[in-house]
N, CA, C and O of each residue as an XYZ file, in Angstrom:
440
protein
N      14.527    252.139    -36.076
C      15.250    251.137    -35.000
C      15.832    252.119    -34.075
O      16.446    253.098    -34.499
N      15.682    251.918    -32.997
C      16.619    252.714    -31.782
C      17.898    252.183    -31.630
O      18.161    251.081    -32.111
N      18.776    252.878    -30.979
C      20.066    252.333    -30.866
C      20.668    251.393    -31.541
O      21.259    250.479    -30.967
N      20.593    251.500    -32.900
C      21.094    250.514    -33.707
C      22.020    251.426    -34.822
O      21.518    252.441    -35.303
N      23.220    251.059    -35.152
C      24.202    251.482    -36.036
C      23.891    250.940    -37.218
O      23.772    249.715    -37.243
N      23.676    251.747    -38.525
C      23.622    250.845    -39.707
C      24.794    251.528    -40.750
O      25.139    252.710    -40.719
N      25.201    250.716    -41.472
C      26.442    250.836    -42.722
C      26.420    249.839    -43.658
O      26.451    248.627    -43.442
N      26.363    250.427    -44.743
C      26.353    249.361    -46.155
C      25.635    247.989    -45.676
O      26.159    246.875    -45.697
N      24.118    248.353    -45.173
C      23.389    247.281    -44.878
C      23.699    246.198    -43.807
O      23.165    245.089    -43.758
N      24.639    246.682    -42.958
C      24.911    246.131    -41.860
C      24.427    246.676    -40.514
O      24.525    247.896    -40.383
N      24.023    246.119    -39.697
C      23.468    246.724    -38.338
C      24.260    246.429    -37.157
O      24.687    245.276    -37.101
N      24.544    247.187    -36.232
C      25.229    247.117    -34.954
C      24.779    247.432    -33.896
O      24.094    248.445    -34.042
N      24.805    247.041    -32.721
C      24.387    247.160    -31.633
C      24.781    248.404    -30.817
O      25.825    248.934    -31.194
N      24.246    248.890    -29.930
C      24.923    249.953    -29.035
C      24.744    249.769    -27.663
O      23.657    249.970    -27.123
N      25.927    249.330    -26.954
C      26.071    249.018    -25.332
C      26.890    250.027    -24.837
O      27.557    250.766    -25.561
N      26.857    250.081    -23.564
C      27.636    251.003    -22.786
C      28.350    250.011    -21.635
O      27.757    248.971    -21.349
N      29.510    250.302    -21.029
C      30.110    249.883    -19.982
C      30.447    251.072    -18.802
O      31.366    251.879    -18.942
N      29.644    251.041    -17.750
C      29.636    252.054    -16.875
C      31.276    252.002    -16.321
O      31.944    253.033    -16.253
N      31.716    250.910    -16.012
C      32.867    250.741    -15.665
C      34.034    251.132    -16.344
O      34.875    251.743    -15.685
N      34.253    250.900    -17.540
C      34.904    251.257    -18.505
C      34.873    252.538    -19.257
O      35.801    253.004    -19.919
N      33.414    253.174    -19.035
C      33.063    254.359    -19.551
C      33.300    254.406    -20.922
O      34.025    255.308    -21.341
N      32.805    253.570    -21.724
C      32.970    253.334    -22.955
C      31.584    252.624    -23.571
O      30.893    251.820    -22.945
N      31.336    253.075    -24.881
C      30.360    252.621    -25.691
C      31.139    251.519    -26.451
O      32.359    251.548    -26.613
N      30.218    250.433    -26.951
C      30.855    249.288    -27.427
C      29.470    248.578    -28.126
O      28.342    248.738    -27.660
N      29.797    247.710    -29.414
C      28.703    246.993    -29.917
C      29.408    245.903    -30.874
O      30.604    245.833    -31.154
N      28.480    245.173    -31.250
C      29.117    244.149    -32.280
C      27.757    244.024    -33.620
O      26.549    244.233    -33.510
N      28.412    243.687    -34.589
C      27.484    243.614    -35.905
C      26.496    242.054    -35.496
O      26.825    240.920    -35.148
N      25.394    242.626    -35.716
C      24.199    241.481    -35.698
C      23.852    241.003    -36.890
O      24.126    241.664    -37.892
N      23.237    239.862    -36.987
C      22.894    239.108    -38.094
C      23.742    238.247    -38.938
O      23.391    237.691    -39.979
N      25.040    238.194    -38.303
C      26.037    237.231    -39.156
C      26.769    236.421    -38.025
O      26.810    236.845    -36.870
N      27.301    235.329    -38.380
C      28.178    234.449    -37.441
C      29.395    235.138    -37.144
O      29.765    235.033    -35.975
N      30.001    235.715    -37.799
C      31.511    236.296    -37.630
C      31.176    237.197    -36.541
O      30.187    237.929    -36.519
N      32.096    237.095    -35.606
C      32.099    238.185    -34.370
C      32.726    239.091    -34.645
O      33.884    238.906    -35.018
N      32.180    240.432    -34.560
C      32.836    241.708    -35.039
C      32.352    242.684    -34.138
O      31.138    242.878    -34.085
N      33.337    243.496    -33.232
C      33.073    244.299    -32.413
C      33.705    245.679    -32.656
O      34.618    245.904    -33.450
N      33.022    246.672    -31.772
C      33.875    247.954    -32.112
C      33.515    248.811    -30.762
O      32.733    248.350    -29.931
N      34.048    249.905    -30.624
C      34.045    250.598    -29.384
C      34.244    252.206    -29.728
O      34.718    252.592    -30.796
N      33.863    252.981    -28.790
C      34.191    254.492    -28.689
C      33.774    255.002    -27.486
O      32.966    254.520    -26.692
N      34.538    256.244    -27.412
C      33.995    256.847    -25.997
C      32.948    257.952    -26.110
O      32.681    258.569    -25.079
N      32.311    258.280    -27.274
C      31.198    258.793    -27.648
C      30.477    258.380    -28.831
O      30.967    257.489    -29.526
N      29.327    258.937    -29.164
C      28.649    258.230    -30.396
C      29.423    258.479    -31.549
O      29.750    257.478    -32.185
N      29.833    259.696    -32.012
C      30.632    259.901    -33.307
C      31.674    258.893    -33.265
O      31.682    258.155    -34.251
N      32.650    258.643    -32.284
C      33.670    257.698    -32.283
C      33.193    256.368    -32.477
O      33.799    255.568    -33.190
N      31.964    256.050    -31.778
C      31.593    254.498    -31.791
C      30.995    254.409    -33.408
O      31.052    253.316    -33.971
N      30.502    255.427    -34.028
C      30.052    255.316    -35.307
C      31.120    255.048    -36.158
O      31.078    254.092    -36.932
N      32.176    255.881    -36.081
C      33.512    255.847    -37.015
C      34.165    254.276    -36.844
O      34.689    253.620    -37.744
N      33.993    253.906    -35.543
C      34.735    252.485    -35.217
C      33.826    251.512    -35.732
O      34.375    250.489    -36.140
N      32.703    251.553    -35.813
C      31.581    250.641    -36.355
C      31.635    250.652    -37.860
O      31.453    249.598    -38.468
N      31.888    251.842    -38.534
C      32.255    251.759    -39.956
C      33.650    251.271    -40.441
O      33.799    250.671    -41.505
N      34.581    251.547    -39.651
C      35.842    250.860    -39.821
C      35.912    249.310    -39.417
O      36.898    248.723    -39.861
N      35.108    248.631    -38.721
C      35.024    247.369    -38.389
C      34.455    246.718    -39.731
O      34.974    245.733    -40.256
N      33.107    247.508    -40.327
C      32.652    246.819    -41.521
C      33.719    246.572    -42.573
O      33.975    245.534    -43.183
N      34.334    247.891    -42.645
C      35.589    248.046    -43.842
C      36.608    246.983    -43.706
O      37.035    246.332    -44.660
N      36.995    246.830    -42.418
C      37.975    245.823    -42.177
C      37.217    244.455    -42.300
O      37.907    243.561    -42.790
N      36.080    244.152    -41.991
C      35.663    242.769    -42.207
C      35.646    242.598    -43.977
O      35.925    241.492    -44.440
N      35.418    243.372    -44.606
C      35.484    243.311    -46.105
C      36.758    242.885    -46.570
O      36.929    241.988    -47.396
N      37.845    243.704    -45.893
C      39.132    243.343    -46.241
C      39.608    242.033    -46.079
O      40.246    241.316    -46.849
N      39.120    241.818    -44.767
C      39.577    240.247    -44.185
C      39.022    239.304    -45.118
O      39.704    238.517    -45.774
N      38.033    239.380    -45.153
C      37.060    238.335    -46.098
C      37.886    238.275    -47.473
O      38.172    237.155    -47.896
N      38.300    239.438    -48.220
C      38.950    239.275    -49.389
C      40.331    238.888    -49.339
O      40.955    238.581    -50.355
N      40.890    238.894    -48.035
C      42.586    238.362    -47.860
C      42.433    236.952    -47.740
O      43.420    236.248    -47.950
N      41.136    236.337    -47.376
C      41.145    234.815    -46.838
C      40.191    233.959    -47.985
O      39.803    232.798    -47.856
N      39.949    234.810    -49.056
C      39.077    234.441    -50.169
C      37.603    234.039    -49.637
O      37.055    233.064    -50.152
N      37.109    234.591    -48.864
C      35.876    234.227    -48.289
C      34.683    235.357    -48.651
O      34.968    236.504    -48.307
N      33.783    235.227    -49.103
C      32.642    236.243    -49.107
C      32.340    236.665    -48.053
O      32.173    235.907    -47.097
N      32.164    238.252    -47.948
C      31.330    238.588    -46.564
C      29.985    237.980    -46.344
O      29.241    237.975    -47.325
N      29.478    237.393    -45.072
C      28.563    237.161    -44.875
C      27.320    237.953    -45.145
O      27.501    239.131    -44.838
N      26.038    237.699    -45.644
C      25.076    238.343    -45.963
C      24.135    238.706    -44.913
O      23.630    237.724    -44.370
N      23.733    239.903    -44.449
C      23.006    240.219    -43.053
C      21.880    239.160    -43.038
O      21.972    238.304    -42.158
N      20.952    239.103    -43.789
C      19.835    238.149    -43.685
C      19.657    237.424    -44.942
O      19.502    238.180    -45.901
N      19.637    236.376    -45.170
C      19.396    235.535    -46.538
C      17.567    235.701    -46.884
O      17.051    235.773    -47.999
N      17.003    235.723    -45.790
C      15.394    235.610    -46.310
C      14.886    234.273    -45.939
O      13.720    234.023    -46.243
N      15.517    233.466    -45.387
C      15.123    232.221    -44.862
C      15.413    232.151    -43.483
O      16.314    232.872    -43.053
N      14.767    231.363    -42.680
C      14.961    230.824    -41.130
C      13.959    229.696    -40.758
O      12.808    229.550    -41.169
N      14.602    229.001    -39.962
C      13.543    227.998    -39.445
C      12.826    228.610    -38.149
O      13.375    229.284    -37.278
N      11.512    228.237    -38.210
C      10.539    228.568    -37.250
C       9.980    227.479    -36.632
O       9.435    226.682    -37.395
N       9.962    227.175    -35.238
C       9.303    226.015    -34.794
C       7.916    226.555    -34.023
O       7.893    227.593    -33.362
N       7.003    225.855    -34.179
C       5.644    226.396    -33.878
C       4.749    225.229    -33.219
O       5.144    224.122    -33.586
N       3.754    225.188    -32.427
C       3.149    224.365    -31.983
C       2.360    223.627    -33.166
O       1.856    224.318    -34.051
N       2.245    222.227    -33.194
C       1.678    221.504    -34.159
C       0.138    221.894    -34.695
O      -0.264    221.690    -35.840
N      -0.449    222.358    -33.862
C      -1.827    222.775    -34.244
C      -1.855    224.018    -34.936
O      -2.767    224.258    -35.726
N      -0.842    224.918    -34.689
C      -1.040    226.037    -35.235
C      -0.266    225.719    -36.728
O      -0.607    226.322    -37.746
N       0.515    224.980    -36.724
C       1.136    224.682    -37.953
C      -0.066    224.129    -38.839
O      -0.221    224.515    -39.998
N      -0.942    223.165    -38.205
C      -1.993    222.750    -39.115
C      -2.953    223.745    -39.489
O      -3.581    223.679    -40.545
N      -3.113    224.885    -38.453
C      -4.085    225.803    -39.250
C      -3.434    226.779    -40.364
O      -4.124    227.325    -41.225
N      -2.312    226.908    -40.279
C      -1.425    227.645    -41.232
C      -1.647    227.108    -42.437
O      -2.030    227.784    -43.392
N      -1.420    225.821    -42.492
C      -1.187    225.031    -43.813
C      -2.965    224.926    -44.139
O      -3.257    225.075    -45.326
N      -3.837    224.745    -43.414
C      -5.020    224.611    -43.836
C      -5.438    225.947    -44.531
O      -5.875    225.975    -45.681
N      -5.269    227.059    -43.741
C      -5.464    228.507    -44.205
C      -5.004    228.817    -45.710
O      -5.672    229.361    -46.590
N      -3.573    228.288    -45.785
C      -2.805    228.448    -46.859
C      -3.485    227.776    -48.038
O      -3.591    228.412    -49.087
N      -3.946    226.557    -47.946
C      -4.440    225.718    -49.070
C      -5.649    226.372    -49.368
O      -5.792    226.739    -50.535
N      -6.639    226.618    -48.481
C      -7.937    227.117    -48.703
C      -7.882    228.629    -49.632
O      -8.782    228.963    -50.402
N      -6.844    229.298    -49.417
C      -6.599    230.634    -50.251
C      -5.564    230.596    -51.255
O      -5.148    231.584    -51.860
N      -5.153    229.364    -51.408
C      -4.581    229.061    -52.635
C      -3.206    229.627    -52.725
O      -2.751    229.948    -53.822
N      -2.471    229.774    -51.545
C      -1.026    230.515    -51.247
C      -0.397    229.462    -50.512
O      -0.940    228.566    -49.865
N       0.851    229.691    -50.700
C       2.011    228.713    -50.161
C       2.142    229.048    -48.687
O       1.943    230.202    -48.309
N       2.448    228.140    -47.894
C       2.839    228.412    -46.344
C       3.785    229.367    -46.230
O       3.528    230.190    -45.351
N       5.003    229.574    -46.943
C       5.772    230.490    -46.945
C       5.207    231.895    -47.043
O       5.629    232.869    -46.419
N       4.346    231.881    -47.778
C       3.508    233.261    -48.418
C       2.748    233.598    -47.111
O       2.804    234.703    -46.571
N       2.020    232.526    -46.644
C       1.125    232.938    -45.542
C       1.756    233.250    -44.140
O       1.100    233.791    -43.249
N       3.018    232.892    -44.004
C       3.747    233.412    -42.875
C       4.432    234.615    -43.083
O       4.529    235.370    -42.115
N       4.954    234.962    -44.212
C       5.388    236.160    -44.719
C       4.674    237.525    -44.394
O       5.056    238.635    -44.025
N       3.231    236.829    -44.756
C       1.894    237.846    -45.067
C       1.917    238.241    -43.321
O       2.181    239.370    -42.909
N       1.634    237.238    -42.562
C       1.549    237.232    -40.995
C       2.622    238.361    -40.252
O       2.322    239.260    -39.466
N       3.781    238.044    -40.707
C       5.012    238.630    -40.357
C       4.892    240.218    -40.758
O       5.069    241.113    -39.932
N       4.634    240.399    -41.852
C       4.593    241.927    -42.238
C       3.198    242.444    -41.608
O       3.060    243.644    -41.373
N       2.352    241.684    -41.387
C       1.158    242.418    -40.641
C       1.561    242.869    -39.074
O       1.344    243.934    -38.496
N       2.282    241.556    -38.573
C       2.824    242.139    -37.353
C       3.964    243.258    -37.158
O       4.034    243.940    -36.136
N       4.694    243.355    -38.054
C       5.901    244.377    -38.123
C       5.389    245.550    -38.276
O       5.887    246.516    -37.697
N       4.159    245.686    -39.190
C       3.777    246.958    -39.634
C       2.610    247.370    -38.824
O       2.078    248.463    -39.019
């Protein structure tokens, strides 16, 4: 991935503000809103890692588990005809619709 920070299985964006002359970002993949910033790449990375650690501390203080980045499930809305074709393909190949979709996504990503 380009222009994405990673730390302890959390991912963060890298953006910049010309007006403020600062790099900034937010953790992606969770509902909680966590941001960080820095004047250069090293300070941005450091603030990102600190933000993740502070998120863990905050969650512990309020008795809430930190959100998992991705649970492995999501809703997808597709055209009914494509849905039918996937269901038929799955049935004919003796695999679940979920397995068919997962296989298709892996093929697309790789």
